[in-house]
C-alpha positions in Angstrom: 100.1 4.0 -14.4 102.6 1.0 -14.7 106.2 1.9 -12.6 107.6 4.9 -13.3 110.9 5.3 -15.7 114.0 5.8 -14.8 114.5 9.8 -14.4 116.5 11.7 -17.2 119.5 13.0 -16.4 121.5 16.3 -16.8 125.1 15.6 -18.7 127.3 17.5 -16.0 130.4 17.1 -18.5 128.5 18.5 -21.5 130.1 21.7 -22.6 128.0 24.9 -22.3 127.6 27.4 -24.8 129.8 30.6 -23.2 131.0 33.9 -24.0 132.8 35.4 -21.3 135.3 34.4 -18.5 134.2 32.3 -15.8 135.8 29.1 -13.8 138.7 29.0 -15.7 139.1 33.3 -14.8 138.2 32.0 -10.9 140.5 29.4 -10.7 143.6 31.7 -12.2 142.7 34.4 -9.3 141.9 32.4 -6.4 145.4 30.6 -6.2 146.8 33.9 -5.4 143.8 34.2 -2.5 145.0 30.9 -0.8 141.5 29.8 -1.0 140.4 26.4 -1.1 140.2 24.7 -4.7 136.8 25.2 -6.3 134.4 21.8 -6.2 132.9 20.8 -9.7 129.5 23.2 -8.2 132.0 26.2 -7.7 133.3 25.8 -11.8 129.5 25.3 -12.9 128.2 28.3 -11.1 131.2 30.4 -11.7 130.8 30.0 -15.2 127.0 30.6 -14.7 128.0 33.8 -13.0 130.1 35.0 -15.5 127.8 34.4 -18.5 125.0 36.4 -16.1 127.8 39.4 -15.2 129.6 39.1 -19.0 132.4 37.9 -17.2 132.9 36.7 -13.6 135.2 39.3 -12.6 132.9 42.1 -13.5 131.2 40.5 -9.3 131.7 42.8 -6.2 135.1 41.5 -4.6 133.3 40.6 -1.9 131.3 37.8 -4.2 134.3 36.3 -6.0 136.9 36.3 -3.0 134.5 35.6 0.3 132.2 32.6 -1.2 133.4 29.3 -0.2 133.7 27.6 -4.2 134.7 24.6 -2.5 131.3 23.4 -1.2 130.2 20.4 -2.8 126.3 20.5 -2.2 125.4 24.5 -1.8 127.2 27.6 -3.2 126.2 31.2 -1.4 127.3 34.6 -3.5 126.4 37.6 -1.9 126.0 40.5 -3.7 125.8 44.2 -2.5 122.1 45.8 -3.1 122.8 48.5 -6.1 125.4 46.0 -7.8 122.6 44.6 -10.1 119.1 45.3 -10.9 117.1 41.9 -11.1 114.8 43.0 -13.8 113.1 40.8 -16.4 113.7 43.1 -19.5 116.0 46.3 -20.6 118.7 45.0 -17.4 116.9 41.2 -17.8 119.3 39.4 -15.4 116.3 38.0 -13.6 115.3 36.8 -16.6 118.8 35.7 -18.0 119.3 34.1 -14.5 116.2 31.9 -14.9 117.0 30.6 -18.1 120.9 29.9 -17.4 119.7 28.0 -14.1 117.6 26.1 -16.2 120.4 25.0 -19.0 122.8 24.4 -16.6 120.3 22.5 -14.3 120.6 24.3 -10.8 118.3 25.5 -8.4 118.7 28.8 -8.0 117.2 30.6 -4.6 117.3 34.5 -4.5 116.9 36.2 -0.7 118.0 38.9 1.3 120.7 38.6 3.8 120.3 41.8 5.2 119.5 45.6 4.3 122.6 46.3 2.0 123.2 42.3 0.3 121.1 39.4 -1.3 122.2 35.7 -1.3 122.0 33.8 -4.8 122.1 30.0 -3.5 123.1 27.5 -6.0 122.3 23.7 -5.7 122.7 21.3 -8.4 120.0 19.5 -9.6 121.3 15.6 -11.8 117.6 14.8 -13.1 115.6 16.7 -15.7 112.5 14.5 -14.8 111.6 12.6 -11.6 110.9 13.8 -8.2 110.0 17.2 -7.7 112.6 18.0 -5.1 115.2 16.2 -7.4 115.0 17.6 -11.1 115.5 20.8 -13.0 113.4 20.5 -15.8 114.8 22.2 -19.2 113.9 25.9 -20.1 111.4 24.5 -22.7 109.9 22.0 -20.8 109.3 24.4 -17.8 107.8 26.9 -20.7 105.8 24.4 -21.7 103.8 23.9 -18.1 103.9 27.1 -17.9 101.9 27.7 -20.9 99.4 24.6 -20.2 98.5 26.3 -16.9 98.3 30.5 -18.0 97.9 30.3 -22.1 98.6 33.4 -24.0 97.2 36.8 -23.9 93.5 36.5 -25.4 92.6 32.6 -24.3 90.4 32.0 -22.0 92.2 29.8 -19.2 90.5 26.2 -18.6 87.4 26.9 -16.0 88.2 23.2 -14.6 91.5 24.7 -13.9 89.9 27.9 -12.5 88.0 25.5 -10.1 90.8 23.4 -8.5 93.1 26.0 -8.4 90.8 28.9 -7.0 88.4 27.1 -5.4 89.3 24.3 -4.3 93.2 25.5 -3.5 94.8 22.4 -5.7 98.5 22.5 -7.3 98.4 21.3 -10.8 101.7 19.7 -11.4 102.9 19.0 -14.9 106.4 17.3 -15.3 108.4 15.4 -18.2 108.7 11.7 -17.9 111.1 9.6 -20.2 108.8 6.7 -21.8 105.8 8.5 -21.0 105.5 12.1 -22.1 104.2 14.5 -19.9 102.5 13.6 -16.7 100.1 16.0 -15.2 99.5 15.8 -11.2 96.5 16.9 -9.1 97.8 17.9 -5.6 95.6 18.8 -2.9 97.8 18.5 0.0 100.2 21.4 0.8 104.0 22.0 0.7 105.8 19.3 3.1 102.6 17.8 2.9 101.5 16.9 -0.6 98.3 14.5 -1.6 98.5 13.6 -5.2 94.8 12.9 -5.9 95.0 11.8 -9.5 97.8 11.6 -12.3 97.1 11.5 -15.9 100.1 11.5 -18.7 99.3 12.9 -22.4 102.0 13.7 -25.1 101.9 17.4 -24.6 101.4 19.3 -21.5 97.9 20.5 -22.9 96.6 16.4 -23.9 98.1 15.2 -20.3 96.2 18.5 -18.6 93.2 17.5 -20.1 93.5 13.9 -19.5 93.9 15.1 -15.6 91.0 16.9 -16.1 88.6 14.5 -17.3 89.5 12.2 -14.3 86.6 11.0 -12.5 88.4 11.7 -9.2 88.7 15.1 -9.9 85.3 16.1 -11.1 83.2 17.9 -8.7 81.2 15.7 -6.5 77.3 15.6 -7.9 74.7 16.9 -5.5 73.0 14.4 -3.3 
């Protein structure tokens, strides 16, 4: 594989489709609290939360006025337990949060704060492709990569994928590389110390995965 192409940037200036009040409401109300002005990240997070909550004014008072919206690299928003159910359907806040995060290019983590609160942590990614710790793929690319690993119901998982992930404990990473298509890579290390044993490219996640599985380096060793 030749030299890696330049990562695909996220246009942070492009207007996002919005239906509800977000950053503009926050800015106009924070001035009454004598709080610092929101950073570009704070404005972007406020817009996302405005869409998630159908208006950022629906967030609890503490989430609106105790959050440090001025931080430039990482923003934590604390929500009271019971304020919202993070579900996948019906009250589909979790599903919409995931989709919105991919659209905005934001990495979101959900973690407990104490027995009564949980924290949503936001950090901005600036590229769609590139290094694992730098990128945020589009929702479409993330779904395509998921389907390559986990086919739709009724399909049979690729036996080689089963062997590598179940027996060998390996991880298969799928990423879109501008100029190369999709890249499938085999990680036989672990989080924090990965070992990329092989990689292959293809026009689709499925073809990249097939090329990776056909690589002699990922085939089981023949019995002596």
